[in-house]
C-alpha positions in Angstrom: 54.9 -19.5 17.4 54.9 -16.4 19.6 57.4 -17.8 22.0 59.8 -18.9 19.3 59.4 -15.5 17.7 60.4 -14.0 21.0 63.7 -15.8 20.9 63.0 -18.8 23.2 64.3 -22.3 22.3 61.8 -24.9 21.4 62.2 -26.9 24.6 61.9 -23.8 26.8 58.9 -22.7 24.8 57.1 -26.0 25.3 58.0 -26.1 29.0 56.6 -22.6 29.5 53.5 -23.4 27.4 52.8 -26.4 29.6 52.9 -24.2 32.7 50.5 -21.7 31.1 48.0 -24.4 29.9 45.0 -24.6 32.3 43.2 -27.6 30.8 44.7 -30.7 32.5 44.5 -33.1 29.5 46.1 -30.6 27.1 48.7 -29.7 29.7 49.8 -33.4 29.9 50.0 -33.5 26.1 52.3 -30.5 26.0 54.4 -31.9 28.8 54.7 -35.1 26.7 55.9 -33.0 23.7 58.5 -31.3 25.9 59.7 -34.7 27.2 60.0 -36.0 23.6 61.9 -33.0 22.4 64.2 -33.2 25.5 64.9 -36.8 24.5 66.1 -35.6 21.1 63.1 -36.1 18.9 61.9 -33.5 16.5 58.6 -31.6 17.1 56.9 -33.3 14.2 57.8 -36.8 15.6 56.6 -35.7 19.0 53.3 -34.6 17.5 52.9 -38.0 15.9 52.8 -39.6 19.4 49.3 -37.9 19.9 47.5 -38.5 16.5 44.1 -37.9 18.2 45.1 -34.4 19.2 47.3 -33.4 16.2 45.9 -34.4 12.8 48.2 -35.2 9.8 47.9 -31.5 8.6 49.7 -30.3 11.7 52.4 -32.9 11.5 53.1 -32.2 7.8 53.3 -28.5 8.2 55.6 -28.7 11.2 57.8 -31.2 9.4 58.0 -28.9 6.4 58.9 -26.0 8.7 61.6 -28.0 10.4 63.1 -29.1 7.0 63.0 -25.6 5.6 64.1 -23.8 8.8 60.8 -22.0 9.2 59.2 -23.6 12.2 57.9 -20.4 13.6 56.3 -19.5 10.3 54.8 -23.0 10.0 53.3 -22.7 13.5 51.9 -19.3 12.7 50.2 -20.7 9.6 48.7 -23.5 11.8 47.4 -21.0 14.2 45.7 -19.1 11.3 44.2 -22.3 10.0 42.9 -23.2 13.5 41.3 -19.8 13.8 39.7 -20.2 10.4 38.3 -23.7 11.3 37.0 -22.4 14.6 35.3 -19.4 12.8 33.7 -21.8 10.3 32.3 -24.0 13.0 31.1 -21.0 14.9 29.2 -19.7 11.8 27.6 -23.1 11.2 26.5 -23.4 14.9 25.2 -19.8 15.0 23.1 -20.4 11.9 21.6 -23.7 13.1 21.1 -22.8 16.8 17.8 -21.0 16.5 16.1 -23.5 14.2 17.2 -26.4 16.3 16.0 -24.6 19.5 12.5 -24.1 17.8 12.4 -27.7 16.7 13.3 -29.1 20.1 10.8 -26.9 21.8 8.1 -28.0 19.3 8.9 -31.7 20.2 8.8 -31.1 23.9 5.6 -29.0 23.7 3.8 -31.5 21.5 4.8 -34.4 23.8 3.5 -32.5 26.9 0.2 -31.9 25.2 -0.2 -35.5 24.0 0.8 -37.1 27.3 -0.6 -34.7 29.9 -3.1 -32.2 28.6 -5.2 -34.2 26.1 -5.8 -37.3 28.2 -7.4 -35.0 30.9 -9.6 -33.2 28.4 -10.5 -36.4 26.6 -12.4 -37.7 29.7 -14.7 -34.7 29.6 -15.3 -35.1 25.8 -16.0 -38.8 26.1 -18.4 -38.4 29.0 -20.4 -35.9 27.0 -21.6 -38.8 24.8 -21.6 -36.8 21.6 -20.2 -37.9 18.3 -16.7 -36.4 18.2 -15.4 -34.8 15.0 -12.8 -36.6 12.9 -9.8 -34.4 13.9 -10.7 -34.9 17.6 -10.9 -38.7 17.2 -7.6 -38.8 15.3 -5.9 -36.7 18.1 -7.3 -38.9 20.9 -6.1 -42.0 19.2 -2.6 -40.5 18.8 -2.6 -39.4 22.4 -3.8 -42.8 23.6 -1.2 -44.6 21.6 1.6 -42.3 22.9 0.4 -42.7 26.6 0.1 -46.5 26.3 3.1 -47.3 24.2 5.6 -44.5 25.1 8.2 -47.0 26.2 8.0 -48.8 22.8 8.4 -45.5 21.1 11.4 -44.6 23.3 13.1 -48.0 22.7 12.3 -47.8 19.0 13.9 -44.3 18.8 17.0 -45.5 20.7 17.3 -48.5 18.4 17.0 -46.4 15.3 19.6 -44.0 16.6 22.0 -46.9 17.5 21.5 -48.5 14.0 21.9 -45.2 12.3 25.2 -44.4 14.2 26.5 -47.9 13.4 25.6 -47.6 9.8 27.1 -44.1 9.6 30.3 -45.4 11.1 30.6 -48.0 8.4 32.4 -47.1 5.2 29.4 -48.0 2.9 26.9 -46.1 5.1 29.1 -43.0 5.4 29.7 -43.0 1.7 26.0 -43.2 0.9 25.1 -40.5 3.4 27.8 -38.1 2.2 26.8 -38.7 -1.4 23.2 -37.9 -0.5 24.2 -34.8 1.4 25.9 -33.2 -1.5 23.0 -34.1 -3.8 20.4 -32.2 -1.7 19.9 -28.8 -3.5 20.4 -26.3 -0.7 22.3 -28.4 1.9 24.5 -29.9 -0.8 25.6 -26.5 -2.0 26.5 -25.5 1.6 28.4 -28.7 2.3 30.3 -28.6 -1.0 31.4 -25.0 -0.5 32.4 -25.7 3.1 34.5 -28.6 2.1 36.0 -26.8 -0.9 37.0 -23.9 1.3 38.6 -26.2 3.8 40.4 -28.2 1.0 41.8 -25.1 -0.9 42.9 -23.3 2.2 44.7 -26.3 3.7 46.2 -27.2 0.4 47.4 -23.7 -0.2 48.9 -23.5 3.2 50.7 -26.8 2.8 52.1 -25.9 -0.6 53.2 -22.5 0.6 55.2 -24.2 3.3 57.0 -26.4 0.8 55.1 -29.6 1.3 55.3 -31.7 -1.9 52.0 -31.5 -3.8 51.2 -35.3 -3.6 51.8 -35.3 0.1 49.8 -32.1 0.5 46.9 -33.6 -1.5 46.9 -36.7 0.8 46.9 -34.6 4.0 44.2 -32.2 2.7 42.0 -35.1 1.6 42.3 -36.7 5.1 41.1 -33.4 6.6 37.8 -33.5 4.6 34.6 -34.7 6.3 32.7 -35.7 3.2 33.7 -39.2 1.8 32.7 -38.4 -1.8 34.8 -35.3 -2.0 37.7 -37.1 -0.2 37.7 -39.8 -2.9 37.7 -37.0 -5.5 40.8 -35.5 -4.0 42.5 -39.0 -4.0 41.6 -39.2 -7.7 43.2 -35.8 -8.2 46.4 -37.0 -6.4 46.6 -40.1 -8.7 46.1 -37.9 -11.8 48.8 -35.5 -10.7 51.1 -38.4 -10.0 50.6 -39.6 -13.5 51.6 -36.2 -14.9 48.4 -34.2 -15.1 48.2 -30.6 -13.9 46.4 -29.8 -10.7 43.8 -27.6 -12.6 43.1 -30.4 -15.1 42.8 -33.0 -12.4 40.3 -30.8 -10.4 38.2 -30.3 -13.5 38.2 -34.0 -14.4 36.6 -35.0 -11.1 33.4 -33.0 -11.8 33.1 -32.4 -8.1 34.4 -28.9 -8.0 33.2 -25.8 -9.8 35.0 -24.4 -12.8 36.0 -21.3 -10.7 38.3 -23.5 -8.6 40.1 -25.1 -11.6 40.3 -21.8 -13.4 41.9 -20.0 -10.5 44.3 -22.9 -10.0 45.2 -22.8 -13.7 46.0 -19.1 -13.4 48.1 -19.8 -10.3 50.0 -22.6 -12.1 50.8 -20.3 -15.1 52.1 -17.5 -12.7 53.8 -19.9 -10.2 51.5 -18.8 -7.4 49.3 -21.9 -6.9 49.3 -21.5 -3.1 48.1 -17.9 -3.3 45.3 -18.9 -5.8 44.2 -21.7 -3.6 43.9 -19.5 -0.5 42.0 -16.9 -2.5 39.5 -19.6 -3.6 39.1 -20.7 0.1 38.4 -17.1 1.2 35.9 -16.6 -1.7 34.0 -19.7 -0.8 33.9 -18.7 2.9 32.2 -15.5 1.9 29.7 -17.4 -0.4 29.0 -19.8 2.4 28.2 -17.0 4.8 25.6 -15.7 2.3 24.1 -19.1 1.8 23.8 -19.7 5.5 22.1 -16.4 6.0 19.6 -17.1 3.3 18.9 -20.6 4.6 18.4 -19.3 8.1 16.1 -16.5 6.9 14.0 -19.1 5.1 14.1 -21.8 7.7 13.1 -19.8 10.7 9.6 -18.7 9.5 9.1 -22.2 7.9 9.7 -23.9 11.3 7.4 -21.4 13.0 4.7 -22.2 10.5 5.1 -26.0 11.0 5.0 -25.6 14.8 2.1 -23.3 14.6 0.3 -25.8 12.3 0.8 -28.6 14.9 -0.5 -26.4 17.7 -3.5 -25.2 15.6 -4.5 -28.8 14.8 -4.3 -29.8 18.5 -6.3 -26.8 19.7 -8.9 -27.1 17.0 -9.3 -30.8 17.5 -10.1 -30.1 21.2 -12.3 -27.1 20.6 -14.5 -28.5 17.8 -16.6 -30.6 20.2 -17.1 -27.5 22.3 -18.3 -25.5 19.3 -20.7 -28.2 18.4 
């Protein structure tokens, strides 16, 4: 977008961009785009050669820009969308980084205690000949099982992960997991707002670039991660195709809050549906930030309490015989 805005032709811009790209795989992709444009193809057709790099959203916006003579504006919109997506991912990763770190450290620490520390101390306790307290006996049995059957536990964990990934990759498994995700009270609210923000921002951008509403709904649906909400958007597309308004179709699914359909209804009356959709996306991003901050604030001390409880049980179980 910047190079085209500076007056360069498309082929020259792609050639220069390929020289400036340091990542080898991406540089080969850009060179392929330049070759396709040099052979007389449009940029949207060139993007379609690499569907794993450029999703339908990119191709639809670029095609609309080519049709309407606003390719530079379409690319600028895509850059804005990419920055928003990257910012959303960064927020989610930042919010989950510390809890995941605490959880991983708890697993590693507990495994070290069960496999290395407790077996050494257990020899001293058993040789004392005294009747061990119940927590100590429970802990020694757990430690002995882990030491003896660690390979079974490891194989079982690998098998569970493999089955879970295969099941998640299937349509039925993915649909069930996504339906469960949006039903969980706190997590479901976060997932729903994240997906709604993505849907409305992408749909608003597509409509503002002149993409037909039915095609825009298809592209925006394909860009959603949650299968339940994706099916809801397909239902919206079918309803709009049959003559329903976008606001009424949104409300009929029951998957989106009244705020979304009300804002779209106002946009339809004033002829600014694209502006209304982007405003909804911005509003939901702010709400999502507040929810993630609240969840992180609650989750961090909760994890520390759980980890502290595990450590306390292990320490007390080993110290009770000494106290006796």
